[in-house]
C-alpha positions in Angstrom: 95.2 102.9 91.4 97.7 105.6 92.3 100.6 103.1 91.6 99.2 102.2 88.2 98.7 105.9 87.4 102.4 106.7 88.4 103.6 103.8 86.1 101.7 105.4 83.1 103.3 108.8 84.1 106.9 107.3 84.2 106.6 105.8 80.7 105.3 108.9 79.4 108.0 110.9 81.0 110.7 108.6 79.6 110.1 109.8 76.3 110.9 113.4 77.0 114.5 112.2 77.8 115.3 111.7 74.1 115.0 115.5 73.7 118.3 115.8 75.6 120.0 112.9 73.7 118.8 114.2 70.4 120.2 117.9 70.9 122.8 117.4 68.2 120.9 115.1 65.9 118.8 112.0 66.1 118.6 111.2 62.3 120.0 112.3 59.0 116.7 113.8 58.2 116.8 116.0 61.1 120.3 117.2 60.2 119.2 118.4 56.9 116.1 120.1 58.2 117.9 122.5 60.3 115.8 121.4 63.2 118.6 122.2 65.6 119.9 125.4 64.1 119.2 128.6 66.2 118.5 131.7 64.1 119.3 134.0 67.1 121.7 133.9 69.9 121.7 136.8 72.5 124.8 137.1 74.7 125.8 139.9 76.9 129.6 140.3 76.5 131.4 139.7 79.8 134.7 138.7 81.0 135.2 134.9 80.5 132.3 134.6 78.1 134.1 132.4 75.5 135.4 130.1 78.2 132.0 129.8 79.9 130.2 129.0 76.6 132.7 126.1 76.1 131.8 124.9 79.8 128.1 125.3 79.1 128.3 122.8 76.1 130.4 120.5 78.0 128.1 120.6 81.0 125.3 120.1 78.6 126.8 117.0 77.0 127.5 115.6 80.5 124.0 116.1 81.7 122.5 114.4 78.5 124.8 111.4 78.8 123.8 111.0 82.5 120.1 111.2 82.0 119.7 107.4 81.5 122.4 106.4 83.9 122.5 108.8 86.8 119.6 111.3 87.4 121.6 113.0 90.3 124.4 113.7 88.2 122.4 114.9 85.2 120.6 117.4 87.4 124.0 118.5 88.9 125.2 119.4 85.3 121.8 120.9 84.1 122.0 123.5 87.2 125.4 124.6 86.1 124.4 125.1 82.5 121.6 127.3 83.7 123.7 129.4 86.1 126.5 130.1 83.6 123.9 131.0 81.0 122.2 133.4 83.5 125.7 134.9 84.4 126.1 136.0 80.7 122.4 136.4 79.9 123.0 133.9 77.0 119.6 133.1 75.7 120.5 129.9 73.8 122.1 128.5 76.9 119.0 129.3 79.0 116.8 127.3 76.4 119.2 124.4 76.7 119.1 124.5 80.4 115.3 124.9 80.6 115.0 121.9 78.3 117.3 119.8 80.6 115.5 120.9 83.8 111.9 120.4 82.3 113.1 116.8 81.4 114.2 116.2 85.0 111.3 117.6 86.7 109.0 115.9 84.3 110.8 112.4 85.1 110.6 113.5 88.8 106.8 114.4 88.8 107.2 118.0 89.8 104.4 119.3 87.4 103.8 122.7 88.9 107.4 123.7 88.3 107.2 122.0 84.8 104.4 124.2 83.7 106.1 127.2 84.6 109.3 126.2 82.7 107.4 125.2 79.8 105.7 128.6 79.4 109.0 130.4 79.8 110.7 128.1 77.3 108.0 128.6 74.7 108.2 132.5 75.2 112.1 132.6 74.9 112.4 130.0 72.0 109.9 131.8 69.9 111.9 135.0 70.3 114.9 133.3 69.2 113.1 131.5 66.5 113.8 127.9 67.9 110.8 125.9 66.8 112.4 122.7 67.8 112.5 123.7 71.4 109.3 125.3 71.2 107.7 122.1 70.3 109.3 120.3 73.1 108.2 122.9 75.5 104.6 122.4 74.1 105.1 118.5 74.8 106.3 119.2 78.3 103.3 121.5 78.8 100.8 118.8 77.3 102.4 116.3 79.9 101.6 118.8 82.8 97.9 119.1 81.6 97.5 115.4 81.2 98.8 114.9 84.9 95.8 117.1 86.1 93.2 115.3 83.6 92.9 118.4 81.4 92.9 116.2 78.4 91.7 118.8 75.8 94.5 121.1 76.6 96.9 118.3 76.5 95.9 117.0 73.1 96.1 120.5 71.6 99.7 121.0 72.8 100.6 117.5 71.6 99.1 118.2 68.1 101.0 121.4 67.8 104.3 119.7 68.7 103.6 116.9 66.3 103.0 119.3 63.5 106.2 121.2 64.2 108.2 118.1 64.3 106.7 116.6 61.2 107.7 119.8 59.2 111.2 120.0 60.7 111.6 116.2 59.7 112.5 115.3 63.4 111.2 111.7 63.1 112.4 110.7 66.8 110.6 113.6 68.4 107.6 113.0 66.3 107.3 109.4 67.5 107.8 110.5 71.0 104.7 112.8 70.8 102.7 110.0 69.1 103.5 107.8 71.9 102.7 110.2 74.4 99.3 110.9 72.7 98.7 107.3 72.8 99.4 106.9 76.5 96.9 109.9 77.0 94.2 108.0 75.3 95.3 104.8 77.3 94.9 106.8 80.4 91.3 107.6 79.5 90.7 103.9 78.9 90.3 104.4 75.3 92.4 101.4 74.3 91.2 101.1 70.6 92.2 104.7 69.9 95.6 104.5 71.5 96.9 101.5 69.3 97.2 103.3 65.9 99.3 105.9 67.5 101.4 103.4 69.2 101.9 101.6 65.8 102.7 104.9 64.0 105.2 105.8 66.6 107.0 102.4 66.4 107.1 102.6 62.7 109.0 106.0 62.9 111.4 104.5 65.5 112.0 101.4 63.3 112.7 103.7 60.4 115.7 105.6 62.1 116.6 102.1 63.8 116.1 103.4 67.3 116.3 100.6 69.8 115.5 103.1 72.6 112.4 104.3 70.8 111.3 100.6 70.0 111.6 99.8 73.7 109.7 102.5 74.9 106.7 101.8 72.5 106.9 98.0 73.5 106.7 98.8 77.3 103.9 101.3 76.8 102.0 98.5 74.8 102.7 96.0 77.5 101.2 98.2 80.1 98.2 98.8 78.1 97.6 95.0 78.1 98.0 95.1 82.0 95.4 97.6 82.3 93.0 95.2 80.2 94.3 92.2 82.6 95.9 90.6 79.7 98.9 89.6 81.6 100.5 87.1 79.3 100.8 89.5 76.2 101.9 92.2 78.7 104.9 90.0 79.8 105.9 89.3 76.3 106.1 93.1 75.4 108.0 93.8 78.7 110.5 91.1 78.0 111.1 92.4 74.5 111.6 96.0 75.8 113.8 94.9 78.7 116.0 93.1 76.2 116.3 96.1 74.0 117.2 98.5 77.0 119.8 96.0 78.2 121.4 96.0 74.8 121.9 99.6 74.8 122.8 99.7 78.3 119.9 102.2 79.3 119.6 102.1 83.1 116.6 104.0 83.5 114.8 101.9 80.9 115.9 98.6 82.6 114.7 99.7 86.2 111.3 101.1 84.6 110.5 97.9 82.8 111.6 95.7 85.8 109.1 97.6 88.0 106.5 97.0 85.3 107.3 93.3 85.2 107.3 93.1 88.9 103.9 94.7 89.0 102.6 92.3 86.3 103.8 89.3 88.4 101.9 90.5 91.5 98.8 91.1 89.6 99.0 87.4 88.5 99.7 86.2 91.9 103.3 85.0 91.0 104.6 86.5 94.0 108.0 84.8 94.2 108.8 86.2 90.8 107.6 89.5 91.7 110.0 89.6 94.6 112.9 88.6 92.4 112.1 91.1 89.8 111.4 93.9 92.2 114.7 93.2 94.1 116.5 93.6 90.7 114.5 96.9 90.2 115.4 98.1 93.7 119.2 97.5 93.1 119.2 99.4 89.7 117.0 102.3 91.1 119.5 103.0 93.8 122.3 103.2 91.1 120.1 105.5 89.1 119.4 107.8 92.1 115.6 107.6 91.5 113.4 107.9 94.6 110.4 107.4 92.5 111.5 104.1 91.0 112.9 103.0 94.3 109.4 103.6 95.8 107.7 101.6 93.0 110.1 98.7 93.7 109.4 98.8 97.4 105.7 98.9 96.8 105.9 95.7 94.6 107.9 94.0 97.3 105.4 94.9 99.9 102.6 93.7 97.8 104.3 90.4 96.9 105.1 89.6 100.5 101.7 90.6 101.6 100.4 88.2 99.0 102.5 85.4 100.4 101.2 86.1 103.8 104.6 87.5 105.1 103.0 90.5 106.8 106.0 91.5 108.7 108.4 91.9 105.8 105.4 93.6 103.7 105.2 96.0 106.7 108.8 96.8 106.8 108.9 97.6 103.0 105.9 99.7 103.3 107.4 101.7 106.1 110.4 102.3 103.8 108.0 103.7 101.2 106.4 106.1 103.8 109.9 107.2 104.8 111.0 107.8 101.3 107.8 109.9 100.6 108.5 112.1 103.3 112.2 112.5 102.0 110.8 113.4 98.6 108.2 115.9 100.0 111.1 117.7 101.8 113.2 117.5 98.7 110.5 118.9 96.5 110.1 121.9 98.8 113.8 122.5 98.5 113.9 121.9 94.8 110.9 124.4 94.3 112.7 127.0 96.2 115.9 126.5 94.2 114.0 126.7 91.0 112.3 129.8 91.9 115.3 131.3 93.2 117.1 130.7 89.7 114.1 132.1 87.8 114.1 135.1 89.9 117.8 135.7 89.4 117.3 135.5 85.7 114.4 137.9 85.7 116.5 140.1 88.0 119.3 140.3 85.5 117.0 141.1 82.6 116.0 144.5 84.0 117.8 147.1 86.2 114.3 148.0 87.6 114.5 144.7 89.6 117.1 146.6 91.8 114.5 148.2 93.9 112.7 144.8 94.1 116.0 143.3 95.5 116.1 145.9 98.3 112.5 145.4 99.1 113.2 141.6 99.1 116.0 142.1 101.5 113.8 144.2 103.8 111.1 141.4 103.7 113.7 138.7 104.3 114.9 140.6 107.3 111.3 141.2 108.7 110.5 137.5 107.8 113.7 136.3 109.7 112.9 138.4 112.8 109.5 137.2 112.7 110.6 133.7 112.2 113.0 133.9 115.1 110.1 135.1 117.2 107.8 132.4 116.0 110.4 129.9 116.7 111.2 131.2 120.3 107.3 131.1 120.8 107.2 127.6 119.4 110.0 126.3 121.6 108.2 127.8 124.7 105.0 126.2 123.8 106.8 123.0 123.0 108.4 123.0 126.3 105.3 123.6 128.2 103.5 121.0 126.2 106.2 118.6 127.1 105.8 119.4 130.8 102.0 118.9 130.5 102.5 115.6 128.6 105.0 114.5 131.2 102.6 115.3 134.0 99.8 113.7 132.1 101.8 110.6 131.8 102.7 110.6 135.5 99.0 111.0 136.2 98.0 108.2 133.8 100.5 106.0 135.4 99.3 106.7 138.9 95.7 105.9 137.9 97.1 102.6 136.4 98.9 101.8 139.6 95.9 102.6 141.7 93.6 100.5 139.4 96.1 97.7 139.8 96.1 98.1 143.7 92.4 98.3 143.7 92.0 95.1 141.6 94.3 93.1 144.0 92.2 94.3 146.9 88.8 93.5 145.4 90.3 90.3 144.2 91.5 89.4 147.7 88.2 90.5 149.3 86.1 88.5 147.0 88.3 85.4 147.5 88.8 85.8 151.2 85.3 87.1 152.4 82.7 86.2 149.9 84.6 83.2 148.8 84.9 82.1 152.5 81.3 82.6 153.0 80.3 80.5 150.0 82.7 77.7 151.2 81.1 77.8 154.5 77.8 77.5 153.2 78.7 74.8 151.0 80.1 73.0 153.9 76.8 73.5 156.0 74.9 72.1 153.0 77.0 69.0 153.1 76.1 68.6 156.9 72.5 68.3 156.1 71.2 64.6 155.7 69.2 65.0 152.6 67.8 61.4 153.0 65.7 62.8 155.8 64.0 65.4 153.5 61.0 64.7 151.3 61.6 64.1 147.7 60.7 67.5 146.6 62.8 69.2 149.2 65.8 66.7 148.1 65.7 68.2 144.5 65.6 71.8 146.0 68.5 70.8 148.2 70.4 69.4 145.2 69.8 72.5 143.1 70.9 74.9 146.0 73.9 72.8 146.6 74.9 73.0 142.8 74.1 76.8 142.6 76.4 77.4 145.6 79.3 75.3 144.1 78.9 77.1 140.6 78.9 80.6 142.5 81.9 79.7 144.4 83.9 78.4 141.3 82.6 81.6 139.4 83.8 83.8 142.1 87.3 82.0 142.1 87.6 82.6 138.4 86.6 86.2 138.7 89.0 87.1 141.5 91.7 85.4 139.6 91.0 87.2 136.3 90.8 90.6 138.1 94.7 90.3 138.8 96.1 86.9 138.0 99.3 86.0 139.8 100.9 84.7 136.5 100.5 88.3 135.0 102.9 89.8 137.7 105.2 87.0 137.9 105.6 85.5 134.5 104.1 88.3 132.2 101.3 88.6 129.8 102.0 85.6 127.4 101.7 83.1 130.5 98.7 84.8 132.0 96.8 84.6 128.6 97.9 80.9 128.1 96.2 80.2 131.6 93.1 82.3 130.6 92.6 80.4 127.4 93.2 77.0 129.2 90.4 78.0 131.7 88.1 79.1 128.9 88.7 75.9 127.0 87.5 73.9 130.0 83.9 75.2 129.1 84.1 73.2 125.7 81.4 75.3 124.2 83.9 77.5 122.3 87.4 76.6 121.2 90.0 79.2 121.9 93.3 79.3 120.2 96.2 81.4 121.4 99.1 82.3 119.2 102.1 84.5 120.6 105.1 85.9 119.0 105.8 88.4 121.7 109.4 87.4 122.7 110.2 89.8 125.6 107.9 91.5 128.3 106.9 95.0 128.2 105.9 97.4 130.8 103.8 96.2 133.5 101.3 99.0 132.8 100.9 97.9 129.1 100.6 94.1 130.1 97.9 95.0 132.5 95.9 97.0 130.1 96.3 94.4 127.2 95.2 91.6 129.6 92.1 93.5 130.6 91.2 94.4 127.0 91.6 90.8 125.9 89.6 89.4 129.0 86.7 92.0 128.0 86.8 90.9 124.4 86.7 87.1 125.1 84.0 87.6 127.7 82.0 89.2 124.9 82.6 86.4 122.6 81.4 83.8 125.2 78.3 85.7 126.2 77.2 87.2 122.7 79.0 85.8 119.6 77.4 82.3 119.2 80.6 81.3 117.8 82.3 77.8 117.9 85.7 79.0 117.4 87.9 81.9 118.4 91.5 83.0 118.2 93.8 85.4 120.1 96.9 86.5 118.3 99.7 88.6 119.9 102.8 89.8 118.0 105.2 92.6 117.6 107.4 94.8 115.3 110.2 97.0 116.0 107.9 99.8 116.9 104.6 98.4 117.7 102.5 95.5 119.5 99.6 94.0 117.8 96.6 92.1 119.3 94.0 90.4 116.9 90.9 88.7 118.5 88.5 87.1 116.2 85.5 84.6 116.2 83.5 82.8 113.7 80.2 83.8 115.1 77.2 85.9 113.7 79.3 88.9 112.8 76.8 91.3 114.3 77.9 93.7 116.9 74.8 93.7 119.2 73.7 96.9 121.0 74.8 95.3 124.4 78.2 94.6 123.0 78.6 98.4 122.4 77.9 99.3 125.9 80.3 99.9 128.8 82.6 97.0 127.7 83.5 98.3 124.3 83.8 101.7 125.6 86.3 100.6 128.2 88.2 98.8 125.6 88.3 102.0 123.5 89.4 104.1 126.5 92.2 101.6 127.4 93.4 101.7 123.7 93.2 105.5 123.7 95.2 105.6 127.1 97.9 103.7 125.4 98.0 105.9 122.3 97.0 102.9 120.1 94.4 102.2 117.4 91.3 99.9 117.4 89.7 98.6 114.3 86.6 96.4 114.3 85.7 94.3 111.3 82.3 92.9 111.5 80.5 90.9 108.6 77.5 88.7 108.8 78.2 85.0 108.9 81.9 85.5 109.1 82.4 86.7 112.5 84.0 89.7 114.1 87.6 90.5 114.1 89.3 93.2 116.4 92.6 94.5 115.7 94.6 96.6 118.0 97.9 98.4 117.5 99.9 99.7 120.5 103.1 101.7 120.0 106.0 100.4 122.1 107.3 102.8 124.8 110.5 104.7 124.0 113.6 102.9 125.6 
């Protein structure tokens, strides 16, 4: 599942964050190794350089401290580190900024930007002889390859990073790489191969007494058990991980584990616990400013409420997820633009040759702006014309509906008054015949004719009423359907049940169309389904009206049921800009689901 894969990515991404927290040192062995000592610092002397380097270090510390508490603030300070470093062309500052930004984009799932940043960091850190940051960039690159299922390339980069960290004595960073590598085996469902790496990573974190590291490994092991459907051991690991994250006040770790726990509850069918845990995760994700974590919490809430049969709430949470995804898409586009702009400015300052490129870019921007304005004007014109056409089409369609309604009333009246009167008269004349004077055989014929005329009269009355029932105009769709179901239940061959949660009347056009659709569907059930029970459900959300008609018949859509009746239903639903779904399974009956958008107020 996409959700499960995203969960794996988040746990892997979390390991990257420690690079920011360990920029000074994560263990005594790393201090002694010189892992954080830069052998080359390139700076272009400019006015205010000394003051700006102090700011760079301060902003870097701020960004690192906020990584686990507030992603939005961490990114804010990281961008300042990059801008000030570019201002003075300070290479070390750029590496620090790239490392921060790589971590953020990895946590955020922006893998295309991450790959470009990783390659640039590798090139610059090698020039500066900064192997520690080179190794972290290789780890970022491995994560990017893993996201796109390029396992061989990912494993090569992980092993290179592990070798470097081991040589530098950077136990914490080495442990992170080992856990990342274990996660990649887990993603390939090679569970036995992943366990030794988890154990080795945990041992290294235990050696340096890192609660953060222990918590991440425990969480990863817990999710491995989830993938194996071993929910009880998974819950145990998650609880241990959450306790550690809570003790060190790591907000990101807490919300990430809470989302895992909620997912675990939902998979076990413990929906009440899933709702409680997802709600806690949602509250924490809002504080951490993570749209990704917020979406996982909303997804768990939607799944939990769906499991409890509370479909309205499940739908509300899913609509929030869809809205957030749209916002994330827009934010990603803006973020890519910002990142490419920063990279471009860096390259421009590295070479005077870029001055010509700048002039070219200005010309291209002017041309693009001009073309954009022309396209925008054309788009506005087309939009206005299209709006007029849509309004005209709506008027035509409304006129057609009104015409159909008038025609229905006329046909219903003529059937009732003319043909109905004729049948009533014929029935009256039959009463005037003294059947006792007829021979026995003719008496049987008389009785049959009398019954047929009576049945035809009753059928005619029902038909004329259903064409345009008076209740539909006067009292609305719900009352009309209740009358229709009551009439159909008089047959006693099929038991119809009607459930309505439609609280207010809608446009008369929609009521007429929905009544016609339901009448056609129930007629098909009576004639073709062979069922004993059928149900009609009508309910609404803030944006839509839903109709569900189902039966317990054969579940086979016969060719005659796919004729004009079904075609008319599809046309009516399409005319209302709705959606029609038919579920048909042998021995379980047929269910027709219709979704109609409410008209704008």
